[in-house]
LUMFIKE-27510 format. One line per field, with one value per residue (C-alpha): residue number from 1; residue in three letters; chain; x, y negated, z. Coordinates in Angstrom, 3 decimals, padded with zeros to 6 digits. Layout:
i c(NUM	...)
aa c(ALA	...)
ch c(A	...)
x c(X	...)
y c(Y	...)
z c(Z	...)
***
This chain:
i c(1	2	3	4	5	6	7	8	9	10	11	12	13	14	15	16	17	18	19	20	21	22	23	24	25	26	27	28	29	30	31	32	33	34	35	36	37	38	39	40	41	42	43	44	45	46	47	48	49	50	51	52	53	54	55	56	57	58	59	60	61	62	63	64	65	66	67	68	69	70	71	72	73	74	75	76	77	78	79	80	81	82	83	84	85	86	87	88	89	90	91	92	93	94	95	96	97	98	99	100	101	102	103	104	105	106	107	108	109	110	111	112	113	114	115	116	117	118	119	120	121	122	123	124	125	126	127	128	129	130	131	132	133	134	135	136	137	138	139	140	141	142	143	144	145	146	147	148	149	150	151	152	153	154	155	156	157	158	159	160	161	162	163	164	165	166	167	168	169	170	171	172	173	174	175	176	177	178	179	180	181	182	183	184	185	186	187	188	189	190	191	192	193	194	195	196	197	198	199	200	201	202	203	204	205	206	207	208	209	210	211	212	213	214	215	216	217	218	219	220	221	222	223	224	225	226	227	228	229	230	231	232	233	234	235	236	237	238	239	240	241	242	243	244	245	246	247	248	249	250	251	252	253	254	255	256	257	258	259	260	261	262	263	264	265	266	267	268	269	270	271	272	273)
aa c(UNK	UNK	UNK	UNK	UNK	UNK	UNK	UNK	UNK	UNK	UNK	UNK	UNK	UNK	UNK	UNK	UNK	UNK	UNK	UNK	UNK	UNK	UNK	UNK	UNK	UNK	UNK	UNK	UNK	UNK	UNK	UNK	UNK	UNK	UNK	UNK	UNK	UNK	UNK	UNK	UNK	UNK	UNK	UNK	UNK	UNK	UNK	UNK	UNK	UNK	UNK	UNK	UNK	UNK	UNK	UNK	UNK	UNK	UNK	UNK	UNK	UNK	UNK	UNK	UNK	UNK	UNK	UNK	UNK	UNK	UNK	UNK	UNK	UNK	UNK	UNK	UNK	UNK	UNK	UNK	UNK	UNK	UNK	UNK	UNK	UNK	UNK	UNK	UNK	UNK	UNK	UNK	UNK	UNK	UNK	UNK	UNK	UNK	UNK	UNK	UNK	UNK	UNK	UNK	UNK	UNK	UNK	UNK	UNK	UNK	UNK	UNK	UNK	UNK	UNK	UNK	UNK	UNK	UNK	UNK	UNK	UNK	UNK	UNK	UNK	UNK	UNK	UNK	UNK	UNK	UNK	UNK	UNK	UNK	UNK	UNK	UNK	UNK	UNK	UNK	UNK	UNK	UNK	UNK	UNK	UNK	UNK	UNK	UNK	UNK	UNK	UNK	UNK	UNK	UNK	UNK	UNK	UNK	UNK	UNK	UNK	UNK	UNK	UNK	UNK	UNK	UNK	UNK	UNK	UNK	UNK	UNK	UNK	UNK	UNK	UNK	UNK	UNK	UNK	UNK	UNK	UNK	UNK	UNK	UNK	UNK	UNK	UNK	UNK	UNK	UNK	UNK	UNK	UNK	UNK	UNK	UNK	UNK	UNK	UNK	UNK	UNK	UNK	UNK	UNK	UNK	UNK	UNK	UNK	UNK	UNK	UNK	UNK	UNK	UNK	UNK	UNK	UNK	UNK	UNK	UNK	UNK	UNK	UNK	UNK	UNK	UNK	UNK	UNK	UNK	UNK	UNK	UNK	UNK	UNK	UNK	UNK	UNK	UNK	UNK	UNK	UNK	UNK	UNK	UNK	UNK	UNK	UNK	UNK	UNK	UNK	UNK	UNK	UNK	UNK	UNK	UNK	UNK	UNK	UNK	UNK	UNK	UNK	UNK	UNK	UNK	UNK	UNK	UNK	UNK	UNK	UNK	UNK)
ch c(A	A	A	A	A	A	A	A	A	A	A	A	A	A	A	A	A	A	A	A	A	A	A	A	A	A	A	A	A	A	A	A	A	A	A	A	A	A	A	A	A	A	A	A	A	A	A	A	A	A	A	A	A	A	A	A	A	A	A	A	A	A	A	A	A	A	A	A	A	A	A	A	A	A	A	A	A	A	A	A	A	A	A	A	A	A	A	A	A	A	A	A	A	A	A	A	A	A	A	A	A	A	A	A	A	A	A	A	A	A	A	A	A	A	A	A	A	A	A	A	A	A	A	A	A	A	A	A	A	A	A	A	A	A	A	A	A	A	A	A	A	A	A	A	A	A	A	A	A	A	A	A	A	A	A	A	A	A	A	A	A	A	A	A	A	A	A	A	A	A	A	A	A	A	A	A	A	A	A	A	A	A	A	A	A	A	A	A	A	A	A	A	A	A	A	A	A	A	A	A	A	A	A	A	A	A	A	A	A	A	A	A	A	A	A	A	A	A	A	A	A	A	A	A	A	A	A	A	A	A	A	A	A	A	A	A	A	A	A	A	A	A	A	A	A	A	A	A	A	A	A	A	A	A	A	A	A	A	A	A	A	A	A	A	A	A	A	A	A	A	A	A	A)
x c(000.000	001.399	002.018	-000.767	-003.241	-002.448	-002.699	-006.086	-007.426	-006.413	-007.337	-004.381	-003.015	-001.301	000.162	003.522	004.415	007.486	009.838	013.249	016.284	017.105	016.420	014.514	017.836	019.240	016.000	015.757	019.414	018.707	015.632	017.612	020.479	019.679	023.223	022.837	019.980	021.948	024.598	022.942	019.738	021.398	018.685	016.018	017.861	020.320	021.209	020.199	020.698	019.990	017.856	017.192	018.051	017.029	016.846	013.565	013.649	015.101	014.086	015.912	015.696	016.150	016.828	014.983	015.643	015.895	019.224	018.188	015.135	015.769	012.936	013.231	011.140	011.344	010.714	010.450	010.951	009.373	009.676	007.004	009.084	006.457	004.012	006.752	005.863	007.388	006.107	007.917	006.052	006.629	006.222	006.753	007.932	007.405	004.788	003.801	001.240	002.320	002.580	004.204	003.600	005.820	004.838	007.286	006.502	009.402	009.300	012.430	015.750	016.911	013.682	011.102	007.881	007.368	004.030	004.253	001.067	001.190	-001.091	-000.839	-003.058	-004.585	-004.300	-006.070	-008.434	-007.389	-003.739	-004.293	-003.261	-000.168	000.928	000.346	002.543	005.307	005.322	005.450	008.214	010.222	009.907	010.714	014.013	014.734	014.163	016.230	019.126	018.542	018.265	021.583	023.267	021.733	022.590	026.229	026.477	025.028	027.361	030.370	029.229	028.683	032.115	033.873	032.873	033.206	036.674	038.395	041.826	041.188	042.594	046.358	047.771	050.705	053.936	054.526	052.121	053.683	051.452	053.554	055.826	055.556	054.639	051.796	050.529	050.451	048.558	045.849	045.417	043.157	042.293	041.316	043.084	042.382	044.911	044.216	040.609	040.488	040.253	042.705	042.686	045.798	045.732	048.245	048.835	051.360	053.172	053.361	051.416	049.441	047.162	044.124	041.460	038.009	035.647	034.579	035.178	031.988	029.360	031.073	030.438	032.146	035.314	036.484	035.097	035.164	037.197	040.426	040.394	043.275	044.485	041.136	038.237	034.647	032.216	029.112	026.860	027.510	030.110	032.904	036.295	039.590	043.222	044.349	047.965	047.417	043.911	042.758	039.327	039.583	036.792	038.166	035.844	037.122	037.414	040.090	040.699	042.110	045.861	046.739	049.819	052.771	053.544	057.166	058.930	061.951	064.811	066.273	063.278	060.783	058.216	055.443	054.900	052.405	054.137	052.552	052.754)
y c(000.000	-003.430	-005.999	-008.263	-005.383	-004.091	-007.570	-008.141	-004.959	-005.923	-008.541	-010.645	-009.584	-012.920	-015.976	-017.548	-021.011	-023.202	-025.636	-024.254	-026.479	-024.937	-025.576	-023.224	-022.223	-021.079	-019.293	-017.348	-016.410	-015.229	-013.198	-011.308	-010.654	-007.141	-006.576	-008.878	-006.978	-004.697	-007.358	-010.731	-009.020	-006.231	-006.395	-005.471	-003.174	-000.347	000.214	-000.299	001.800	000.063	002.047	-000.526	-004.169	-006.623	-010.381	-010.814	-008.144	-005.043	-001.753	-000.054	002.456	000.841	002.340	000.753	000.714	002.210	003.942	006.878	007.542	005.695	005.421	004.989	003.084	002.339	-001.339	-003.390	-007.140	-008.745	-012.435	-014.465	-017.546	-019.575	-019.166	-019.821	-016.564	-013.174	-009.864	-007.519	-004.239	-001.012	001.765	004.767	005.767	003.734	001.025	002.337	000.103	-003.066	-006.093	-009.297	-012.279	-015.343	-018.591	-021.454	-025.171	-027.590	-030.601	-032.267	-031.234	-029.610	-028.521	-025.872	-024.940	-021.194	-019.497	-015.781	-013.702	-010.187	-007.533	-004.346	-001.278	000.895	-001.508	-000.386	-003.281	-003.030	-003.519	-006.202	-009.240	-007.517	-006.375	-009.847	-011.283	-008.744	-009.583	-013.345	-013.014	-010.798	-013.189	-016.192	-014.505	-013.371	-016.852	-018.431	-016.204	-016.779	-020.532	-020.716	-018.760	-020.892	-024.173	-023.140	-021.929	-025.167	-027.229	-025.328	-025.676	-029.407	-029.812	-028.142	-030.928	-033.704	-032.895	-031.069	-032.607	-035.434	-033.933	-033.679	-030.324	-030.793	-029.062	-028.335	-028.546	-028.203	-026.395	-026.464	-024.067	-020.347	-019.834	-022.362	-021.077	-017.448	-018.513	-020.089	-017.217	-016.759	-020.320	-022.309	-025.354	-027.644	-027.313	-029.800	-029.267	-025.743	-024.026	-021.315	-019.061	-017.903	-014.429	-011.937	-008.813	-006.181	-008.792	-011.326	-014.581	-014.511	-017.080	-016.328	-018.499	-018.513	-018.540	-015.293	-015.614	-013.701	-016.237	-018.320	-016.227	-017.344	-015.477	-017.779	-015.661	-012.134	-009.429	-008.273	-004.490	-002.596	-005.857	-006.621	-009.022	-008.171	-010.790	-010.871	-011.740	-008.837	-006.596	-007.380	-006.496	-008.244	-007.591	-010.733	-010.412	-009.769	-011.238	-008.283	-006.741	-003.472	-001.834	-002.546	-005.435	-008.083	-010.888	-011.906	-014.441	-017.785	-017.943	-018.989	-020.975	-019.022	-018.987	-019.792	-020.049	-022.323	-020.108	-022.935	-024.771	-021.841	-024.254	-022.648	-024.291	-023.689	-023.869	-024.231	-020.922)
z c(000.000	-000.862	001.826	000.550	000.401	003.874	005.407	003.788	005.424	008.961	011.535	012.680	016.043	016.692	014.981	015.852	014.558	015.031	013.325	012.386	011.832	008.455	004.785	002.518	000.957	004.297	005.237	001.966	002.375	005.915	004.920	002.263	004.686	005.902	007.245	010.225	011.890	014.293	014.977	015.398	016.595	018.555	021.215	018.642	016.193	016.796	013.160	009.543	006.389	003.104	000.673	-002.046	-002.716	-005.418	-005.947	-004.067	-001.418	000.110	001.710	004.575	007.374	010.774	014.191	017.073	020.835	023.329	022.661	024.852	022.693	019.431	016.932	013.173	010.674	006.970	006.313	003.144	002.830	-000.247	-001.135	-002.904	-003.597	-005.517	-002.618	000.005	001.713	002.451	003.816	006.190	005.887	007.813	005.252	007.522	010.970	014.113	013.511	010.068	008.379	010.153	007.876	009.140	006.875	007.188	005.466	004.981	004.812	004.288	006.611	005.259	003.725	006.966	008.699	007.844	009.615	009.789	010.445	011.225	011.190	012.654	011.137	013.201	012.666	015.364	018.288	021.463	022.346	025.995	024.975	022.352	024.420	025.812	022.344	020.895	023.626	022.898	019.194	019.747	022.376	020.021	017.098	019.246	020.170	016.601	015.228	018.021	016.938	013.225	013.682	015.536	012.720	009.975	011.717	012.155	008.558	007.197	009.388	008.050	004.435	004.892	006.492	003.555	001.219	003.761	005.097	002.254	001.824	004.286	007.494	007.678	008.731	011.126	010.173	013.844	016.786	020.272	022.773	025.947	027.740	027.151	030.795	030.623	027.279	028.453	031.570	029.375	026.896	025.076	024.008	020.933	019.492	016.549	013.749	010.985	009.901	011.346	014.699	015.627	018.646	020.453	021.976	023.285	021.211	022.284	024.361	021.540	021.190	017.946	016.280	014.127	012.509	014.134	011.145	009.496	005.732	004.945	006.056	008.690	011.790	015.031	015.997	018.805	021.643	020.239	021.929	020.300	020.017	018.414	016.911	015.302	015.799	014.878	013.615	015.840	012.891	010.512	012.122	009.664	011.220	010.571	011.471	013.312	012.125	008.400	008.113	006.002	006.370	008.275	006.251	002.785	001.976	-000.416	002.119	004.586	007.330	006.276	006.896	010.438	011.505	012.832	016.535	017.352	020.697	020.935	022.203	024.277	025.755	025.605	024.150	022.096	018.706	015.909	012.531	009.113	007.281)
***
């Protein structure tokens, strides 16, 4: 059954409406981004396996909490761009027959009103209010997380054009004595128009850039495990020394400055690579 047909056959369980600080471009990009579900929304999804993808939608199998008794569902997302609407339909598994319809209304270039209508089959009338509350709470959290990602991504994209070539990169940036620097690790410093984070790896002080090259995810607070950082948005992993993607993807961290320690003064210095 198509999303439109299933919605027409059901009474709405609830409606959730809010303004989101994102353009239509960022929202469409976000809706088509199936990879972020178990990473950005790790509280709502345990995993995702793509089954089909096209320009205006995708279909996937998702694993849902709790971990101790995970449930699976096959969902399909279908965009209706001319109508500024998309359907998220559960085709099989947990919640089969559910159709969630999201309508978009641009407010200005950077703000969009979203209206989410939940069509859920087989709801026990005695549980209707409680289920409606669960759906609206869930979508409030999902959109909080999505909005934060979209705002950061737009800020980074805007900064590329605004600052490109205008911020001087220092040839050498003193950071203080080795003893003081090690006591502060890990920490982030500005280096030209970029941020870099200094961490300790196998006894050495190493610097890496803090923006994931995939879609701009934040790497400034992620744990370093086996010399790698993992993007909290999509799970992309990068070697902090070489910058290469640990899973063979064709993206890598921007080059970071080298960390040098003056052999006489023991001052730590960032040097242009």
